[in-house]
N, CA and C atoms as a LAMMPS dump frame, in Angstrom:
ITEM: TIMESTEP
0
ITEM: NUMBER OF ATOMS
663
ITEM: BOX BOUNDS ff ff ff
-5.0000000000000000e+02 5.0000000000000000e+02
-5.0000000000000000e+02 5.0000000000000000e+02
-5.0000000000000000e+02 5.0000000000000000e+02
ITEM: ATOMS id mol type element x y z
1 1 1 N -23.544 49.905 118.095
2 1 2 C -24.554 49.924 117.183
3 1 3 C -25.555 48.998 117.713
4 2 1 N -26.73 49.208 117.587
5 2 2 C -27.98 48.771 118.241
6 2 3 C -28.943 48.237 117.012
7 3 1 N -29.288 47.201 117.091
8 3 2 C -29.935 46.636 115.96
9 3 3 C -31.212 46.18 116.616
10 4 1 N -32.611 46.089 115.874
11 4 2 C -33.955 45.647 116.819
12 4 3 C -34.484 44.762 115.828
13 5 1 N -34.324 43.634 115.977
14 5 2 C -34.645 42.626 114.94
15 5 3 C -36.031 42.372 115.481
16 6 1 N -37.069 42.028 114.687
17 6 2 C -38.598 41.731 114.817
18 6 3 C -38.415 40.16 115.308
19 7 1 N -37.497 39.547 115.249
20 7 2 C -37.594 38.209 115.963
21 7 3 C -35.977 37.983 116.063
22 8 1 N -35.926 37.258 117.284
23 8 2 C -34.554 36.819 117.975
24 8 3 C -33.54 35.882 117.252
25 9 1 N -34.455 35.284 116.39
26 9 2 C -33.823 33.796 115.937
27 9 3 C -33.278 34.206 114.639
28 10 1 N -32.189 34.909 114.769
29 10 2 C -31.788 34.948 113.205
30 10 3 C -30.053 35.145 113.121
31 11 1 N -29.516 35.129 112.125
32 11 2 C -27.963 35.091 111.937
33 11 3 C -27.335 36.179 110.978
34 12 1 N -26.299 36.876 111.465
35 12 2 C -25.795 38.107 110.472
36 12 3 C -24.88 37.393 109.835
37 13 1 N -25.127 37.261 108.46
38 13 2 C -23.881 36.975 107.282
39 13 3 C -22.941 37.697 107.278
40 14 1 N -23.273 38.861 107.625
41 14 2 C -22.203 40.065 106.822
42 14 3 C -20.881 39.987 106.753
43 15 1 N -20.454 40.242 106.024
44 15 2 C -18.854 40.552 105.985
45 15 3 C -18.22 41.869 105.357
46 16 1 N -17.016 42.212 105.328
47 16 2 C -16.375 43.17 104.693
48 16 3 C -17.078 43.877 103.727
49 17 1 N -17.458 42.727 102.71
50 17 2 C -17.69 43.006 101.298
51 17 3 C -19.188 43.605 101.446
52 18 1 N -19.958 42.953 101.935
53 18 2 C -21.238 43.353 102.249
54 18 3 C -22.511 42.828 103.316
55 19 1 N -23.681 42.697 102.87
56 19 2 C -24.507 42.366 104.278
57 19 3 C -25.656 41.5 103.853
58 20 1 N -25.723 40.572 104.817
59 20 2 C -26.776 39.567 104.564
60 20 3 C -27.096 38.659 105.748
61 21 1 N -28.4 38.379 105.745
62 21 2 C -28.824 37.923 106.915
63 21 3 C -29.996 36.853 107.054
64 22 1 N -30.108 35.859 107.789
65 22 2 C -30.837 34.606 107.853
66 22 3 C -31.697 34.703 109.04
67 23 1 N -32.919 34.598 108.411
68 23 2 C -33.857 34.64 109.39
69 23 3 C -34.651 33.241 109.606
70 24 1 N -34.676 32.693 110.85
71 24 2 C -35.35 31.188 111.051
72 24 3 C -36.78 31.143 111.561
73 25 1 N -37.429 29.968 111.014
74 25 2 C -38.533 29.697 111.513
75 25 3 C -38.561 29.122 112.892
76 26 1 N -39.467 29.475 114.154
77 26 2 C -39.014 29.223 115.571
78 26 3 C -39.738 27.849 115.694
79 27 1 N -40.263 27.443 114.743
80 27 2 C -40.882 25.721 114.941
81 27 3 C -39.941 24.782 114.098
82 28 1 N -39.639 24.972 112.941
83 28 2 C -39.084 23.998 112.281
84 28 3 C -37.74 24.533 112.191
85 29 1 N -37.192 25.821 112.237
86 29 2 C -35.753 26.282 112.214
87 29 3 C -35.432 26.279 110.76
88 30 1 N -36.269 26.035 109.938
89 30 2 C -35.764 26.276 108.447
90 30 3 C -35.446 27.888 108.334
91 31 1 N -34.274 28.357 107.447
92 31 2 C -33.985 29.646 107.552
93 31 3 C -34.246 30.232 106.182
94 32 1 N -34.606 31.551 106.214
95 32 2 C -34.865 32.302 104.828
96 32 3 C -33.693 33.291 104.596
97 33 1 N -32.892 33.105 103.828
98 33 2 C -31.497 34.18 103.631
99 33 3 C -32.088 35.344 102.932
100 34 1 N -31.678 36.609 103.754
101 34 2 C -32.288 37.997 102.427
102 34 3 C -31.061 37.991 101.273
103 35 1 N -31.194 38.737 100.49
104 35 2 C -30.507 39.196 99.246
105 35 3 C -29.172 39.909 99.854
106 36 1 N -28.157 39.634 99.214
107 36 2 C -26.572 40.108 99.434
108 36 3 C -26.8 41.803 99.01
109 37 1 N -26.392 42.529 99.977
110 37 2 C -26.551 43.934 99.649
111 37 3 C -25.07 44.293 99.696
112 38 1 N -24.149 44.693 98.374
113 38 2 C -22.896 45.176 98.692
114 38 3 C -22.624 46.483 99.65
115 39 1 N -21.407 46.425 100.011
116 39 2 C -21.138 47.58 100.87
117 39 3 C -20.29 48.489 99.829
118 40 1 N -20.713 49.886 100.012
119 40 2 C -20.042 51.044 99.221
120 40 3 C -18.871 51.331 99.943
121 41 1 N -18.609 51.496 101.059
122 41 2 C -17.364 51.995 101.702
123 41 3 C -16.332 50.74 101.44
124 42 1 N -16.619 49.367 101.104
125 42 2 C -15.831 48.479 101.028
126 42 3 C -15.127 48.472 99.627
127 43 1 N -15.772 48.827 98.659
128 43 2 C -15.334 49.442 97.208
129 43 3 C -14.598 50.415 97.264
130 44 1 N -14.625 51.399 98.283
131 44 2 C -13.733 52.562 98.103
132 44 3 C -12.679 52.351 98.94
133 45 1 N -12.482 51.152 99.993
134 45 2 C -11.15 50.867 100.419
135 45 3 C -11.135 51.384 101.688
136 46 1 N -12.254 51.712 102.384
137 46 2 C -12.052 52.598 103.605
138 46 3 C -12.999 51.882 104.69
139 47 1 N -12.697 50.581 104.757
140 47 2 C -13.594 50.037 105.553
141 47 3 C -12.876 49.763 107.195
142 48 1 N -11.745 49.618 107.148
143 48 2 C -11.391 49.371 108.269
144 48 3 C -10.058 50.273 108.955
145 49 1 N -9.98 50.522 110.24
146 49 2 C -8.701 51.456 110.801
147 49 3 C -7.74 50.905 110.627
148 50 1 N -7.569 49.642 110.756
149 50 2 C -6.297 48.659 110.763
150 50 3 C -6.445 47.566 109.973
151 51 1 N -6.287 47.629 108.554
152 51 2 C -6.558 46.525 107.814
153 51 3 C -6.008 45.078 108.399
154 52 1 N -4.234 45.223 108.675
155 52 2 C -3.828 43.8 109.021
156 52 3 C -4.087 43.091 110.058
157 53 1 N -4.904 43.703 111.205
158 53 2 C -5.177 42.825 112.27
159 53 3 C -6.797 42.565 112.374
160 54 1 N -7.66 43.773 112.086
161 54 2 C -9.181 43.351 112.251
162 54 3 C -9.534 42.685 111.49
163 55 1 N -9.115 42.147 110.037
164 55 2 C -9.605 41.536 108.968
165 55 3 C -9.73 39.804 109.705
166 56 1 N -8.559 39.411 110.225
167 56 2 C -8.406 38.272 110.859
168 56 3 C -9.267 38.186 111.984
169 57 1 N -9.448 39.16 113.012
170 57 2 C -10.055 39.04 113.983
171 57 3 C -11.598 38.97 113.748
172 58 1 N -12.209 39.729 112.675
173 58 2 C -13.48 39.541 112.234
174 58 3 C -13.788 38.114 111.522
175 59 1 N -13.047 37.653 110.96
176 59 2 C -13.021 36.348 110.324
177 59 3 C -13.192 35.379 111.604
178 60 1 N -12.21 35.32 112.331
179 60 2 C -12.422 34.196 113.678
180 60 3 C -13.923 34.402 114.269
181 61 1 N -14.423 35.516 114.533
182 61 2 C -15.474 35.771 115.312
183 61 3 C -16.819 35.495 114.749
184 62 1 N -16.447 35.76 113.09
185 62 2 C -17.645 35.197 112.464
186 62 3 C -17.78 33.717 112.492
187 63 1 N -16.71 33.224 112.959
188 63 2 C -16.818 31.563 112.734
189 63 3 C -17.658 31.038 113.839
190 64 1 N -17.124 31.963 115.112
191 64 2 C -17.242 31.631 116.453
192 64 3 C -18.837 32.073 116.663
193 65 1 N -19.334 33.077 116.076
194 65 2 C -20.684 33.478 116.349
195 65 3 C -21.398 32.846 115.208
196 66 1 N -21.56 31.694 114.843
197 66 2 C -22.173 31.228 113.588
198 66 3 C -23.551 31.011 113.749
199 67 1 N -24.34 31.355 114.849
200 67 2 C -25.525 30.861 115.019
201 67 3 C -26.433 32.024 115.421
202 68 1 N -27.579 31.936 115.321
203 68 2 C -28.837 32.962 115.511
204 68 3 C -28.605 33.166 117.03
205 69 1 N -28.625 34.562 117.185
206 69 2 C -28.576 35.119 118.651
207 69 3 C -29.71 35.89 119.258
208 70 1 N -29.986 36.059 120.592
209 70 2 C -31.079 36.548 120.919
210 70 3 C -31.128 38.21 121.113
211 71 1 N -31.94 38.967 121.014
212 71 2 C -31.932 40.268 121.171
213 71 3 C -31.161 40.858 122.433
214 72 1 N -31.196 40.202 123.352
215 72 2 C -30.519 40.55 124.507
216 72 3 C -29.038 40.759 124.771
217 73 1 N -28.583 39.693 123.835
218 73 2 C -27.197 39.686 123.48
219 73 3 C -26.639 40.341 122.306
220 74 1 N -27.608 40.443 121.186
221 74 2 C -27.411 40.304 120.002
222 74 3 C -26.475 41.786 119.784
223 75 1 N -26.685 42.923 120.588
224 75 2 C -25.939 43.992 120.417
225 75 3 C -24.305 43.823 120.82
226 76 1 N -24.237 43.1 121.994
227 76 2 C -22.848 42.7 122.369
228 76 3 C -21.883 41.901 121.241
229 77 1 N -22.724 40.804 121.014
230 77 2 C -22.012 39.961 119.858
231 77 3 C -21.765 40.683 118.63
232 78 1 N -22.689 41.587 118.117
233 78 2 C -22.209 42.346 116.789
234 78 3 C -21.363 43.532 117.007
235 79 1 N -21.211 44.13 118.463
236 79 2 C -20.263 44.875 118.467
237 79 3 C -18.883 44.387 118.779
238 80 1 N -18.637 43.171 119.287
239 80 2 C -17.471 42.456 119.271
240 80 3 C -17.101 41.733 117.623
241 81 1 N -17.946 41.447 117.268
242 81 2 C -17.542 40.884 115.655
243 81 3 C -17.262 42.003 114.656
244 82 1 N -17.937 43.144 114.847
245 82 2 C -17.637 44.098 113.571
246 82 3 C -16.593 45.123 114.425
247 83 1 N -16.194 44.854 115.608
248 83 2 C -15.582 46.021 116.273
249 83 3 C -14.102 46.608 115.045
250 84 1 N -13.949 47.819 115.173
251 84 2 C -12.945 48.213 114.222
252 84 3 C -13.501 48.661 112.636
253 85 1 N -14.877 48.458 112.333
254 85 2 C -15.368 48.907 111.242
255 85 3 C -15.562 50.293 111.124
256 86 1 N -15.841 51.094 110.191
257 86 2 C -15.854 52.546 110.137
258 86 3 C -17.209 52.908 110.738
259 87 1 N -17.393 54.133 110.811
260 87 2 C -18.775 54.685 111.21
261 87 3 C -19.741 54.66 110.037
262 88 1 N -19.126 54.785 108.759
263 88 2 C -19.767 54.654 107.572
264 88 3 C -20.162 53.676 107.224
265 89 1 N -19.666 52.231 107.766
266 89 2 C -19.827 50.841 107.227
267 89 3 C -20.879 50.617 108.155
268 90 1 N -20.668 51.008 109.719
269 90 2 C -21.761 50.487 110.772
270 90 3 C -23.431 51.383 110.39
271 91 1 N -22.843 52.644 109.59
272 91 2 C -24.497 52.896 109.232
273 91 3 C -25.077 51.938 108.018
274 92 1 N -24.205 51.681 107
275 92 2 C -24.521 50.786 105.985
276 92 3 C -25.195 49.538 106.605
277 93 1 N -24.684 49.004 107.702
278 93 2 C -25.009 47.857 108.163
279 93 3 C -26.407 47.848 108.706
280 94 1 N -26.427 48.829 109.671
281 94 2 C -27.726 49.193 110.151
282 94 3 C -29.023 49.143 109.07
283 95 1 N -28.841 50.026 108.011
284 95 2 C -29.293 50.309 106.957
285 95 3 C -30.106 49.069 106.279
286 96 1 N -28.601 47.851 106.156
287 96 2 C -29.145 46.918 105.321
288 96 3 C -29.897 45.978 106.169
289 97 1 N -29.789 46.125 107.81
290 97 2 C -30.635 45.319 108.521
291 97 3 C -31.991 45.512 108.417
292 98 1 N -32.138 46.992 108.538
293 98 2 C -33.549 47.107 108.157
294 98 3 C -34.437 46.824 106.726
295 99 1 N -33.642 46.977 106.079
296 99 2 C -33.989 46.505 104.678
297 99 3 C -34.186 44.875 104.494
298 100 1 N -33.208 44.215 105.151
299 100 2 C -33.436 42.64 105.372
300 100 3 C -34.748 42.282 106.088
301 101 1 N -34.826 43.01 107.047
302 101 2 C -36.207 42.821 107.84
303 101 3 C -37.225 42.854 107.24
304 102 1 N -37.399 44.075 106.381
305 102 2 C -38.675 44.108 105.557
306 102 3 C -38.916 42.859 104.491
307 103 1 N -37.818 42.733 104.235
308 103 2 C -37.715 41.586 103.14
309 103 3 C -37.984 40.142 103.844
310 104 1 N -37.684 39.961 105.007
311 104 2 C -37.865 38.491 105.611
312 104 3 C -39.309 38.442 106.202
313 105 1 N -39.96 39.452 106.62
314 105 2 C -41.13 39.72 107.32
315 105 3 C -42.192 39.229 106.158
316 106 1 N -41.955 39.483 104.743
317 106 2 C -42.805 38.719 104.089
318 106 3 C -43.018 37.128 103.894
319 107 1 N -42.05 36.574 104.614
320 107 2 C -41.952 35.029 104.18
321 107 3 C -42.082 34.579 105.904
322 108 1 N -42.676 35.593 106.788
323 108 2 C -42.899 34.601 107.849
324 108 3 C -44.397 35.37 108.525
325 109 1 N -45.171 34.51 109.434
326 109 2 C -46.256 35.011 110.129
327 109 3 C -45.96 34.704 111.53
328 110 1 N -46.509 35.801 112.383
329 110 2 C -46.616 35.613 113.943
330 110 3 C -47.908 35.049 114.846
331 111 1 N -47.732 33.967 115.034
332 111 2 C -48.924 33.378 115.833
333 111 3 C -49.37 33.971 116.722
334 112 1 N -50.499 34.118 116.736
335 112 2 C -51.124 35.393 117.83
336 112 3 C -51.217 34.64 119.212
337 113 1 N -51.089 33.474 119.088
338 113 2 C -51.127 32.517 120.203
339 113 3 C -50.018 32.347 121.139
340 114 1 N -48.917 31.618 120.382
341 114 2 C -47.789 31.242 121.041
342 114 3 C -46.733 32.322 120.647
343 115 1 N -46.913 33.482 119.83
344 115 2 C -46.406 34.603 119.634
345 115 3 C -44.703 33.892 118.919
346 116 1 N -44.719 33.12 118.449
347 116 2 C -43.689 32.706 117.646
348 116 3 C -43.752 33.147 116.216
349 117 1 N -42.567 33.266 115.657
350 117 2 C -42.713 33.352 114.182
351 117 3 C -42.289 32.286 113.359
352 118 1 N -42.967 32.341 112.219
353 118 2 C -43.344 30.824 111.631
354 118 3 C -43.155 30.894 110.234
355 119 1 N -42.58 29.857 109.365
356 119 2 C -42.539 29.979 107.95
357 119 3 C -43.716 29.463 107.336
358 120 1 N -43.659 29.398 106.113
359 120 2 C -45.14 29.307 105.497
360 120 3 C -45.496 27.741 105.717
361 121 1 N -44.6 27.108 105.704
362 121 2 C -44.884 25.596 105.762
363 121 3 C -45.579 25.051 107.346
364 122 1 N -45.31 26.265 108.319
365 122 2 C -45.744 25.94 109.535
366 122 3 C -46.845 26.692 110.151
367 123 1 N -47.485 27.147 108.984
368 123 2 C -48.876 28.166 109.198
369 123 3 C -49.916 27.7 108.668
370 124 1 N -51.108 27.961 109.425
371 124 2 C -52.197 27.407 109.292
372 124 3 C -52.933 28.26 108.816
373 125 1 N -53.189 28.255 107.508
374 125 2 C -53.629 29.713 106.638
375 125 3 C -55.348 29.631 106.99
376 126 1 N -56.261 28.799 107.081
377 126 2 C -57.368 28.746 107.53
378 126 3 C -57.703 29.179 108.851
379 127 1 N -56.883 28.74 109.986
380 127 2 C -57.137 29.172 111.485
381 127 3 C -56.593 30.224 111.807
382 128 1 N -55.596 30.95 110.867
383 128 2 C -54.789 32.081 111.434
384 128 3 C -53.804 31.629 112.741
385 129 1 N -53.655 30.396 112.58
386 129 2 C -52.448 30.205 113.922
387 129 3 C -51.562 29.291 113.267
388 130 1 N -50.368 28.99 114.13
389 130 2 C -49.29 28.11 113.507
390 130 3 C -49.901 26.62 113.89
391 131 1 N -49.105 25.487 113.021
392 131 2 C -49.859 24.239 112.97
393 131 3 C -49.576 23.541 114.32
394 132 1 N -48.725 24.096 115.362
395 132 2 C -48.605 23.237 116.668
396 132 3 C -49.783 24.024 117.299
397 133 1 N -50.474 25.364 116.949
398 133 2 C -51.491 25.78 117.936
399 133 3 C -52.849 25.127 117.31
400 134 1 N -52.934 25.082 116.072
401 134 2 C -53.973 24.442 115.285
402 134 3 C -53.52 23.752 114.079
403 135 1 N -53.405 22.308 114.61
404 135 2 C -52.925 21.27 113.165
405 135 3 C -53.96 21.307 112.082
406 136 1 N -53.204 21.192 111.252
407 136 2 C -53.993 21.043 109.64
408 136 3 C -55.214 19.815 109.948
409 137 1 N -56.377 20.118 109.718
410 137 2 C -57.195 18.974 109.655
411 137 3 C -56.982 17.778 108.813
412 138 1 N -56.48 17.809 107.778
413 138 2 C -56.374 16.89 106.573
414 138 3 C -55.334 16.269 106.81
415 139 1 N -54.466 16.878 107.435
416 139 2 C -53.223 16.14 107.558
417 139 3 C -53.174 15.29 108.894
418 140 1 N -53.821 16.078 109.673
419 140 2 C -54.3 14.758 111.156
420 140 3 C -55.412 13.757 110.712
421 141 1 N -55.941 13.816 109.806
422 141 2 C -56.991 12.777 109.427
423 141 3 C -56.168 11.743 108.675
424 142 1 N -55.191 12.214 108.006
425 142 2 C -54.133 11.081 106.986
426 142 3 C -53.438 10.401 107.874
427 143 1 N -52.923 11.24 108.894
428 143 2 C -52.202 10.546 109.887
429 143 3 C -52.84 9.672 110.922
430 144 1 N -54.226 9.835 111.382
431 144 2 C -54.874 9.039 111.946
432 144 3 C -55.305 7.683 111.21
433 145 1 N -55.659 7.935 110.065
434 145 2 C -55.831 6.763 109.235
435 145 3 C -54.823 5.767 108.837
436 146 1 N -53.648 6.588 108.668
437 146 2 C -52.469 5.868 108.493
438 146 3 C -52.176 4.899 109.881
439 147 1 N -52.411 5.563 111.017
440 147 2 C -52.106 4.834 112.131
441 147 3 C -53.013 3.487 112.306
442 148 1 N -54.251 3.861 111.991
443 148 2 C -55.403 2.932 112.552
444 148 3 C -55.051 1.635 111.363
445 149 1 N -54.72 1.995 110.054
446 149 2 C -54.461 0.989 108.95
447 149 3 C -53.521 0.088 109.651
448 150 1 N -52.401 0.584 110.192
449 150 2 C -51.211 -0.044 110.649
450 150 3 C -51.769 -1.099 111.803
451 151 1 N -52.872 -0.304 112.707
452 151 2 C -53.1 -1.425 113.744
453 151 3 C -53.855 -2.493 113.34
454 152 1 N -54.644 -1.899 112.11
455 152 2 C -55.644 -3.065 111.681
456 152 3 C -54.839 -4.175 111.103
457 153 1 N -53.587 -3.884 110.394
458 153 2 C -52.84 -4.751 109.71
459 153 3 C -52.218 -5.897 110.866
460 154 1 N -51.466 -5.274 111.789
461 154 2 C -51.223 -5.997 112.935
462 154 3 C -52.016 -7.101 113.59
463 155 1 N -53.409 -6.27 113.823
464 155 2 C -54.341 -7.197 114.529
465 155 3 C -54.755 -8.571 113.541
466 156 1 N -54.836 -8.198 112.215
467 156 2 C -55.338 -9.355 111.353
468 156 3 C -53.98 -10.286 111.265
469 157 1 N -52.886 -9.827 111.103
470 157 2 C -51.784 -10.832 111.278
471 157 3 C -51.655 -11.763 112.346
472 158 1 N -51.731 -11.182 113.454
473 158 2 C -51.869 -11.688 114.904
474 158 3 C -52.846 -12.959 114.832
475 159 1 N -53.85 -12.902 113.85
476 159 2 C -55.173 -13.944 114.005
477 159 3 C -54.836 -15.047 112.912
478 160 1 N -53.738 -14.728 111.857
479 160 2 C -53.274 -15.726 110.982
480 160 3 C -52.445 -16.405 111.345
481 161 1 N -52.6 -17.816 110.944
482 161 2 C -51.684 -18.95 111.239
483 161 3 C -50.675 -19.168 110.279
484 162 1 N -49.216 -18.619 110.395
485 162 2 C -48.182 -18.85 109.67
486 162 3 C -47.171 -19.824 109.601
487 163 1 N -47.553 -20.612 110.729
488 163 2 C -46.433 -21.625 111.079
489 163 3 C -47.57 -23 111.176
490 164 1 N -47.06 -23.88 110.51
491 164 2 C -48.045 -25.353 110.224
492 164 3 C -47.32 -26.399 110.752
493 165 1 N -46.03 -26.286 111.34
494 165 2 C -45.109 -27.401 111.688
495 165 3 C -45.314 -27.803 112.896
496 166 1 N -44.774 -28.864 113.814
497 166 2 C -45.07 -29.344 115.165
498 166 3 C -43.78 -28.758 116.031
499 167 1 N -44.148 -28.293 117.146
500 167 2 C -43.038 -27.504 117.918
501 167 3 C -43.248 -28.375 119.097
502 168 1 N -41.847 -28.855 119.004
503 168 2 C -41.488 -30.225 120.058
504 168 3 C -40.02 -30.005 120.395
505 169 1 N -39.796 -30.55 121.64
506 169 2 C -38.25 -30.35 122.387
507 169 3 C -37.069 -31.263 121.884
508 170 1 N -36.376 -30.741 121.522
509 170 2 C -35.152 -31.495 120.73
510 170 3 C -34.387 -32.036 121.961
511 171 1 N -34.612 -31.941 123.365
512 171 2 C -33.59 -32.418 124.361
513 171 3 C -34.257 -34.021 124.404
514 172 1 N -33.261 -34.796 124.539
515 172 2 C -33.576 -36.252 124.976
516 172 3 C -33.361 -36.558 126.324
517 173 1 N -34.246 -36.973 127.03
518 173 2 C -34.145 -37.437 128.237
519 173 3 C -33.65 -39.162 128.35
520 174 1 N -32.813 -39.489 129.202
521 174 2 C -32.536 -40.606 129.362
522 174 3 C -33.583 -41.455 129.638
523 175 1 N -34.066 -42.712 129.429
524 175 2 C -34.926 -43.353 130.003
525 175 3 C -34.441 -44.276 131.131
526 176 1 N -33.31 -44.334 131.258
527 176 2 C -32.754 -45.098 132.544
528 176 3 C -32.581 -44.062 133.627
529 177 1 N -31.729 -42.917 133.749
530 177 2 C -31.779 -42.132 134.623
531 177 3 C -32.407 -40.856 135.06
532 178 1 N -33.136 -40.714 133.547
533 178 2 C -34.039 -39.58 133.41
534 178 3 C -33.302 -38.161 133.405
535 179 1 N -32.19 -38.005 133.213
536 179 2 C -31.547 -36.766 132.95
537 179 3 C -31.212 -36.608 131.684
538 180 1 N -30.804 -35.365 131.197
539 180 2 C -30.732 -35.07 129.621
540 180 3 C -29.109 -35.692 129.253
541 181 1 N -29.446 -36.411 128.104
542 181 2 C -28.843 -37.659 127.825
543 181 3 C -27.664 -36.916 126.733
544 182 1 N -27.906 -35.94 125.935
545 182 2 C -27.059 -35.563 125.121
546 182 3 C -27.161 -35.99 123.527
547 183 1 N -26.344 -35.767 122.822
548 183 2 C -27.258 -36.349 121.298
549 183 3 C -26.408 -37.632 120.671
550 184 1 N -25.709 -38.325 121.586
551 184 2 C -24.996 -39.537 121.069
552 184 3 C -26.18 -40.724 121.198
553 185 1 N -25.649 -42.104 120.983
554 185 2 C -26.382 -43.183 121.083
555 185 3 C -26.598 -43.617 122.676
556 186 1 N -25.493 -43.037 123.49
557 186 2 C -25.483 -43.389 124.848
558 186 3 C -25.725 -42.078 125.65
559 187 1 N -26.213 -42.403 126.802
560 187 2 C -26.356 -41.266 127.742
561 187 3 C -25.084 -40.884 128.149
562 188 1 N -25.112 -39.281 128.348
563 188 2 C -23.887 -38.796 128.934
564 188 3 C -23.41 -38.998 130.34
565 189 1 N -24.565 -39.311 130.914
566 189 2 C -24.763 -39.374 132.884
567 189 3 C -24.461 -40.739 133.127
568 190 1 N -25.383 -41.724 132.504
569 190 2 C -24.965 -43.232 133.019
570 190 3 C -24.713 -44.223 131.931
571 191 1 N -24.621 -43.74 130.895
572 191 2 C -23.954 -44.775 129.591
573 191 3 C -25.108 -45.688 129.044
574 192 1 N -26.453 -45.542 129.527
575 192 2 C -27.305 -46.39 129.071
576 192 3 C -27.784 -46.258 127.368
577 193 1 N -28.258 -47.213 126.629
578 193 2 C -28.308 -46.884 125.38
579 193 3 C -29.554 -45.991 125.005
580 194 1 N -29.43 -45.183 124.143
581 194 2 C -30.575 -44.55 123.645
582 194 3 C -30.921 -44.799 122.447
583 195 1 N -30.838 -45.904 121.994
584 195 2 C -31.356 -46.47 120.896
585 195 3 C -32.891 -46.697 120.877
586 196 1 N -33.831 -46.391 120.09
587 196 2 C -35.505 -46.286 120.566
588 196 3 C -35.815 -47.59 119.607
589 197 1 N -36.618 -48.314 119.849
590 197 2 C -37.401 -49.397 119.093
591 197 3 C -38.974 -48.803 118.693
592 198 1 N -39.082 -49.077 117.527
593 198 2 C -40.28 -48.699 116.927
594 198 3 C -41.475 -49.83 116.749
595 199 1 N -42.46 -49.836 117.343
596 199 2 C -43.424 -50.612 117.303
597 199 3 C -44.073 -50.812 115.988
598 200 1 N -43.94 -51.934 115.346
599 200 2 C -44.49 -52.31 114.136
600 200 3 C -45.922 -52.091 114.112
601 201 1 N -46.689 -52.354 114.975
602 201 2 C -48.155 -52.198 115.136
603 201 3 C -48.668 -50.679 115.037
604 202 1 N -48.465 -50.139 116.201
605 202 2 C -48.613 -48.707 116.488
606 202 3 C -47.748 -47.62 116.23
607 203 1 N -46.311 -47.966 116.028
608 203 2 C -45.502 -46.965 115.677
609 203 3 C -44.679 -46.341 116.92
610 204 1 N -45.455 -46.617 118.054
611 204 2 C -44.71 -46.197 119.365
612 204 3 C -43.432 -46.154 119.394
613 205 1 N -42.565 -45.497 119.956
614 205 2 C -41.061 -45.664 120.169
615 205 3 C -40.91 -46.046 121.709
616 206 1 N -40.165 -47.12 121.955
617 206 2 C -39.915 -47.447 123.317
618 206 3 C -38.016 -47.546 123.292
619 207 1 N -37.425 -47.457 124.578
620 207 2 C -35.919 -47.84 124.84
621 207 3 C -35.417 -48.957 124.325
622 208 1 N -34.365 -48.957 124.084
623 208 2 C -33.809 -50.464 123.678
624 208 3 C -33.676 -51.175 124.603
625 209 1 N -34.078 -52.7 124.627
626 209 2 C -34.289 -53.533 125.577
627 209 3 C -35.74 -53.594 125.987
628 210 1 N -36.616 -52.836 125.498
629 210 2 C -38.066 -52.938 125.997
630 210 3 C -38.488 -54.358 125.194
631 211 1 N -39.137 -55.149 125.799
632 211 2 C -39.85 -56.39 125.346
633 211 3 C -41.174 -56.353 124.73
634 212 1 N -41.776 -55.426 125.232
635 212 2 C -43.22 -55.287 124.816
636 212 3 C -43.562 -53.88 124.568
637 213 1 N -44.541 -53.329 123.58
638 213 2 C -44.965 -52.187 123.35
639 213 3 C -45.957 -51.781 124.667
640 214 1 N -45.552 -50.468 125.122
641 214 2 C -46.206 -49.798 126.406
642 214 3 C -47.387 -49.306 126.064
643 215 1 N -47.561 -49.258 124.508
644 215 2 C -48.704 -48.454 123.875
645 215 3 C -49.93 -49.753 123.425
646 216 1 N -49.545 -50.575 122.738
647 216 2 C -50.315 -51.859 122.24
648 216 3 C -50.095 -52.996 122.987
649 217 1 N -48.815 -53.28 123.445
650 217 2 C -48.62 -54.65 124.053
651 217 3 C -48.151 -55.527 122.983
652 218 1 N -47.876 -54.996 121.776
653 218 2 C -47.143 -55.842 121.05
654 218 3 C -45.363 -56.311 121.161
655 219 1 N -45.14 -57.227 121.042
656 219 2 C -43.823 -57.89 121.429
657 219 3 C -42.892 -56.887 120.307
658 220 1 N -41.825 -56.613 120.8
659 220 2 C -40.995 -55.737 120.271
660 220 3 C -39.36 -56.713 119.958
661 221 1 N -39.258 -56.547 118.884
662 221 2 C -37.947 -57.287 118.149
663 221 3 C -36.891 -56.586 118.798
C-alpha cells in the first residue's frame, strides 16, 4: 500500500472499524483530526484473513507507531501496521486517506520561503508567509513594548531607596585582644569584660574600666 501525503507530519488513526488521520502544524505541532470514515468491509465482516491473531497484532502496532511518520518510512510502517487486512479494506484506506488530505489541506498553508505546512495560528495572512519567516508586526510591537516597560520598572526601582535603617556589623571585637569576642559579657579568647560604658556628655561608648571618654574627655563612672 502506497500513501502519498502532502505533509510528512501526520498520524494514521485508522482502525479495523474505519479511517481517520491527524495532520500536524510543522511549527507549533497542533493537530487537525479529519472526520471518521466508517469501513464498509468491516460492517460486512470480511476484514481479516485471520481474525484471532491479526487484531492483536494491529492493536499492538497501533500503540507502537502512535506518532506522525515521514514519507520515506510511512509505507513500511503502514504495511506492518495493517498487515493482514483484506484488499478491499486496503482500497478503502487509500481512498479515505485521499479524502482526508483534501479535507486537511483547507486548514493548512505552505510557506513559500521555508516550505513548512502551517496552521492558521502560525500563518501571517498579510505577508503570505509563516510567522517564523514574517512575524506579525502588532505582536512584535506589543512584545517589545512589554519588554521595555519591564526594563523601565526595574531601572526606576533601582533608583528608589526602600531601606532606611543602618547597616552595621553585629560582630563584637574584644577591646583587649582585638579578636572576635562572641555574644557574652566576656571575651571568648582572653576573658576580658565586654561591658561598655556610655559617656553621659557625648554618648560615646567605651570599654569597661576606661576612666575618661576618648571622644570628649569626660570622666566615666
